[in-house]
C-alpha positions in Angstrom: 96.1 130.1 55.6 94.8 127.3 57.8 91.2 125.6 56.9 89.7 123.8 60.2 86.8 122.9 62.4 87.4 124.8 66.2 89.2 122.8 69.0 88.7 119.7 67.0 92.3 117.6 66.7 91.5 115.3 64.4 92.6 117.3 61.5 96.1 116.5 63.0 98.2 113.7 61.2 100.1 110.7 62.3 103.2 113.2 62.7 101.4 115.5 64.8 101.3 118.4 61.9 98.7 120.1 60.3 98.6 118.7 56.8 95.6 117.7 54.7 93.9 121.1 55.8 97.0 123.5 55.1 96.3 125.7 51.9 99.5 127.7 50.6 101.9 126.7 53.7 104.8 124.3 54.1 105.2 122.1 57.2 108.8 120.8 56.1 111.0 121.4 58.7 109.2 124.1 60.6 110.9 126.4 62.7 108.8 127.7 65.2 111.3 129.6 67.5 111.5 133.2 68.1 114.0 134.3 65.7 110.7 135.9 64.0 111.0 138.5 66.4 114.4 139.6 65.7 113.6 140.7 62.1 109.8 141.8 62.5 110.0 143.5 66.5 108.6 146.5 64.7 106.4 145.3 63.0 104.9 143.3 65.8 105.0 146.1 68.5 102.6 147.5 65.5 100.5 145.1 65.1 100.4 144.3 69.2 99.5 147.9 69.7 96.7 148.5 67.4 95.0 144.9 68.5 95.4 143.7 64.7 95.3 139.9 66.1 94.0 140.8 69.6 90.5 141.1 68.5 89.4 137.2 68.4 87.1 136.0 65.4 85.3 133.2 67.7 85.3 132.1 70.9 84.1 129.9 73.6 82.9 132.1 76.2 80.5 135.1 75.0 82.7 137.4 77.7 85.7 136.7 76.1 86.2 138.8 72.8 89.9 140.1 73.2 93.2 140.3 75.3 91.7 142.8 77.5 89.0 140.8 78.7 91.5 138.3 79.7 93.0 141.1 81.7 89.8 142.2 83.4 89.3 139.1 84.4 92.8 138.5 85.8 92.6 141.8 87.7 89.7 140.3 89.9 91.3 137.6 90.7 94.1 139.1 92.0 92.3 141.8 93.8 94.2 144.5 95.3 97.7 142.8 94.6 99.8 144.6 92.2 103.1 143.1 92.1 103.1 141.2 88.4 105.7 139.6 85.8 104.8 139.6 82.3 106.8 136.7 81.1 107.8 136.9 77.6 106.2 140.6 77.0 106.9 140.6 73.3 108.1 143.3 71.1 106.8 147.1 72.4 105.9 145.1 75.7 101.8 146.3 74.9 100.5 144.5 78.0 103.9 146.0 80.3 102.5 149.2 79.7 99.2 148.9 80.0 99.4 147.4 83.4 101.8 150.4 84.8 99.4 152.9 83.5 96.6 151.3 85.8 98.9 151.7 88.9 100.4 147.9 88.8 104.0 147.3 89.7 105.1 145.1 86.5 108.5 143.8 85.0 108.3 142.5 81.6 110.9 139.8 80.2 111.4 138.9 76.7 114.8 136.6 75.2 114.8 138.8 71.9 116.9 141.9 72.1 115.1 143.6 69.5 111.9 143.0 71.3 112.8 144.5 74.8 114.6 147.4 72.3 110.8 148.3 70.9 109.6 148.6 74.3 112.2 151.5 74.9 111.7 153.0 71.8 107.3 153.1 71.8 107.3 153.4 75.9 110.3 154.8 77.7 108.6 155.5 80.8 108.7 151.6 81.0 112.4 151.6 80.6 113.5 150.4 83.6 110.7 147.7 84.0 111.3 145.7 81.0 114.5 143.5 80.0 116.2 141.1 78.2 115.4 137.0 80.0 115.5 134.1 78.7 112.3 132.1 80.0 114.6 128.5 79.0 116.9 129.3 81.8 116.3 130.1 85.3 114.4 133.6 85.9 116.8 136.0 87.5 114.0 137.0 90.6 113.6 135.3 94.3 111.3 132.8 95.1 107.6 134.0 95.7 108.5 137.4 94.0 105.0 138.2 92.3 101.2 138.5 92.7 100.4 137.3 89.6 102.5 136.2 86.2 101.5 136.8 82.4 102.9 134.2 80.0 100.7 134.7 76.9 101.3 133.1 73.2 105.2 132.5 74.5 105.5 128.6 75.2 104.7 128.4 71.3 108.1 129.1 70.6 110.0 126.7 72.7 110.6 122.8 72.8 108.3 120.8 75.0 110.9 119.6 77.0 111.8 122.6 78.3 108.4 124.1 79.0 107.9 121.3 81.1 111.3 120.9 82.9 112.1 124.7 82.9 109.8 126.9 82.0 106.6 126.1 83.6 108.2 125.2 87.4 109.9 129.1 87.0 107.0 130.6 86.2 105.6 128.9 89.3 108.6 129.2 91.4 108.7 133.0 91.4 104.6 133.4 92.2 103.8 133.8 95.6 101.2 131.4 97.4 98.2 132.4 96.0 99.1 134.2 93.4 97.8 133.6 90.0 99.1 132.3 86.6 96.9 133.5 83.1 98.7 131.2 80.7 97.9 131.5 77.1 99.1 129.1 74.1 98.5 127.5 70.7 96.3 124.7 71.1 96.4 121.1 69.7 99.6 118.6 69.2 102.5 118.8 66.9 103.6 121.7 65.0 101.0 124.2 62.8 102.6 126.4 60.2 100.2 128.8 59.0 100.5 131.8 56.4 100.4 134.8 58.5 99.1 137.9 56.3 100.4 140.6 58.5 104.0 140.1 58.4 103.3 138.4 53.9 105.4 134.9 55.5 104.5 131.4 56.8 105.2 131.1 60.6 105.2 127.9 62.8 104.4 127.1 66.3 104.4 124.5 68.4 101.2 123.2 70.0 100.2 122.1 73.3 97.5 120.0 75.0 95.8 122.0 77.7 95.2 118.7 79.7 98.8 118.1 79.4 100.0 121.8 80.7 97.4 121.7 83.3 98.6 118.1 84.7 101.9 119.6 84.7 101.2 122.6 86.6 98.8 120.8 89.2 102.1 118.7 90.0 103.8 122.1 91.4 100.7 122.8 93.4 98.6 124.8 91.3 94.7 125.2 90.3 92.6 126.0 87.9 90.4 128.7 88.1 86.9 127.6 87.6 83.9 129.9 86.4 81.6 130.5 89.5 78.9 131.7 87.7 78.3 131.8 83.9 79.0 135.3 83.2 82.7 134.7 84.8 85.8 133.5 82.5 87.1 130.8 84.2 88.3 126.6 83.3 89.7 126.3 79.8 88.8 129.2 77.4 89.8 128.7 73.7 89.8 131.3 70.8 90.6 132.0 67.4 92.3 134.7 66.2 92.6 136.3 63.1 95.7 134.5 61.2 93.3 132.2 62.2 95.1 129.4 64.7 93.2 128.0 67.5 94.3 129.0 71.5 93.5 128.0 74.9 93.7 130.1 78.0 93.5 129.8 81.3 94.1 130.8 84.8 95.5 128.8 87.5 96.1 129.6 91.4 99.1 128.8 93.4 98.0 126.6 96.6 99.0 127.7 99.8 97.5 131.0 100.2 
């Protein structure tokens, strides 16, 4: 389990790895790829469906307690718009199914076949809405296809260079002018390895700096959605999940509406 002060990056060593604050974890040659899901897709689908790791143990905003708080805010931001993409929908495609049951025309893609198979098994009603596609390659959608794009806890499995040069540009390409991106990622520098008790193994994740990510998005024509009142979710939002590990999440809107 990682032990650290929330949102304080002083514990990152000169290699960019969490090390001094780790108990019972190894940071030697960490693998932050998505290979984990090939073995644990069914277990992950259960953990996701049961919200086991989706209720936050602390957050930077009193209105941010779990994943559905973000979904409710996204619905406010997109208004009557209905067409969405979950880029990296994960095993079981929980969020795709949730949005579909609420009347949204949503598509989910994931690079792991086992994740998509778990979605087909759990939710056959959305089998025609979820399929395999790799975010490290050009997305199989036309420009400006979607009113909103979700990309939650995905880029942490992808090399930083590809996130900059392929993943983020592609997410923005398929978003219509005025559309909204919800981007969630593990927050910090380098690679973090933590023991995940729900699977009984060490897991590694690529960490990202929120200011660097926003800078890339701004160059692509996106603007950070700020809160217009203290009750609203906006700007950079932070939370810690039960593993525990820190995240940043924010909403950004595409120029040109």
